[in-house]
N, C-alpha and C positions, 0 to 999 in steps of 0.2 A: 504494500500500500504506500502510495506517495505521501509525502509530508503535507500537512494542512494546518492552517492556523484558526480555522473556524468551520462551522457546518451550516449548510443551507438545506433546509427541508422544504419540499414542495409536494403538493398533492391536493386531495379533496378532504371531506369530513373525517376520513379515517386517520389523517395525519394532522388535522387542524389543531391550533392551540386550544388547550382546555378552558372550560368556563370557570369563572370564579377562582382562578389560581390553580385549578387542577393540573397536575403534571401529565404530559403525554410523552411518548417515546422520544421525541426530539429533545425534551428537557433532560431526560435520563442519559441520552447519548452525550449531551454537552457536559454533564457532570462526569461521565465516565472518561471522556477524553480531555476534560479540563480546558474546553475552548468555548467561546461564545457561539450562540446558535441564532440564526435568523429563520423563523418559521413562516414561509410564504404560503402554506397550505390553507385553503379556504373551502368551507362547506359548499357543496353545489357546483364545484369546479368541473370543467371538462378538460381534456388533454391539450387543447389548443391554448387555453389560458395558462395551464401549468408550464408548457414549453416556452411560451412567450415571456412570462414573468421570470422564468429561470434565466433566460438569455438577458433580459433587462437587468436583473440583479447582478449577474456575473460581469456584464459589460460596464456597469456603473461602479463596480468594486474590483477593478483590475489590480489594485494595489494589495488585494487579499488573495489568499489561496484556500478557498473553501472546499470542503468535502461536500459534493453535491449528491444528496439523497432524494430520489423522487419515487413516491408511491403513486403510480399512474391510476387515473380514474377509469370509468367504464368507456371502452372503445366506442360504444354505440352513441354516446352523448354528442349532440350537435350544438355548435355555438352559433348564435344569431345576434343581431343588433336589436335592442328594444327601442321602438320608435314612439312609445306612448309617454304620457306625462304622470303616470301613477308613481307613487313613492314605493318602490320595491327594492329588494336587496339584489345587487348585481355583484358577483364575486370579483370581477375585474376592477371594480372601483376601490378595492382595498389598496391596490398599488397605484391606480390612476383614476382620480375622482371624475374625470371627464368621460370615462368609458361607459358605454351602455351595452357592451358585449356580455351576453348572458347565456347560460345553458338553456336550451329550448325547453327542457323538461319543466323548469320552474315557471316559464310563461304559460305552458299548457295547463299546469296545475292551478294557476290563478285565473285562467281564461283570458290572458292578454295576448296570445299568439295571433298573428295575422293569418289570413287565408293562405297567402303565399308561403309563410313559414310552416303552416300545417302541411302544405303540399310537399315540403321538402323532407318529410318524415318517410323513411323507407320501411317497407315491410321487414319484419324481424330477420328473415333468412338473408336479406340483401345487404350483407355487411362487407362485401368485397371492397367497395370504395373506401369505407372508413378504415378497414384493416390495412389496405394498401397505403393510405395516407399516414396512418399511425406508424408503420414501420419505416416509411420514408423519413418522417420527422424524427423518429428515434435515431436513425442512422446519421442524419445531419447533426443533431444535437450532440450525440456521443462523440462524433468525429471532431466537432468544434471544441468540446471540452478537452479532448486529447491533444489538439493543436495548442491549447493553452496550458497543457501539462497539468491539468486539474484532475484529482481523483473523483470518482463518481460511483454510485450504485443505483440501478434502476430496478424496480419490481412493480408488480400489480398490487395496489392496495385494494382496489375494487375487484369484484369478481369478473374476470375475463377468461374463466376456465372453459367456457362453452364455445369458444371460437379459435381453437388451435390452428396454426398455419398449415399443419399436415392435412387439414380438410380442404385446403384451398390451393390446388396445384400451381396456379399462376403466381400467387403471392409467395408460396413456399420456394419456388425456383428463382425468384429474383435474387440477384447477388447481394443487394442491400439487406434483404431479409435474412439470407444465410449468414451474412456478417454479424447481424444482431443476435441470431440464434447461437452462434459460436462464441459470442463475446462473454467473457467471464464476469464482466461488470453489469450485465443485464441478466437478472436472476429469474429464471423459470416463469416467464410472463403468463403462461397459460396453465401452469400446474400449481401455482401458489397464489394466495391472496389473503389479506388480513381477515376477511370474514370467515373463511374456512379454518384458518389458524386459530382464531379467537374461539370459535365454537368448540374446538377440540382442547384448547389450553387455558381458556379464561372462563371459569364458571360463573363470573359476575358480568359477563358481556351481554349485550342486547341479544336475546334469542332470535330476533327477527332479522336484524341487519348485521350483527356481528361487530358492532362498535364496541371498542374495548373499555374495560374499567381501568381505574388507576393501576390496579395490580397487573392487569393485562398489558398495559402500556409499559410497565417496568420490565415484565418478562419479555415482551416483544423487542425492547431495546437490546436485550441480551442476545436475542436471535440475530438481530442486525449486526451486532458486534462480532458474533461468531462467523457470520458470512464474510464480513470484512477481513477477519483474520485469515481466511482461507484464500483470499485473492491478492 
């Protein structure tokens, strides 16, 4: 593992900062390595926001050498621009108050999605485009971090176990996909997720979503540490 002087965590609700001072795995990792932690994970995030805000953070902090840890969200999540004037929570505004980029799921749940946005929803089996884009972005982000000589670890926080690339010959055979699959810093994207881990290892986690308890976050930080020790 390359040397680092800080940790950047990014992802969705599985990695987001705890409420009312509750510690999450990011905090425990910071204590374990005795370095400051920046937690950019936000509930309701999609992978476009996660990748974009990671690049923004690293580019604005080139004087630092963060260990970049990303728990990716659901590959099926779509990002759109909210054109309305309702006061709603938009994850991207955490880092950029002028943004109205938002995960489409949240607009649908509140009834704010436009007809055109609803039309962009693909039937569940039609994941080819999203999966292709995900691996392309993964390839570019990982290569960029390597060019900067920064250590990183990517894994699926959300459950993406139902869309392994082996089921999609076109995507599987792309050289960019094969590079990601063979990359030791990209950990079991379709075989591992926080939800499944929590249901098996955290008896206080949410039985529906697998969101971890404080105890679970502490144990999960140890899992991350062990993975990092092996690479």
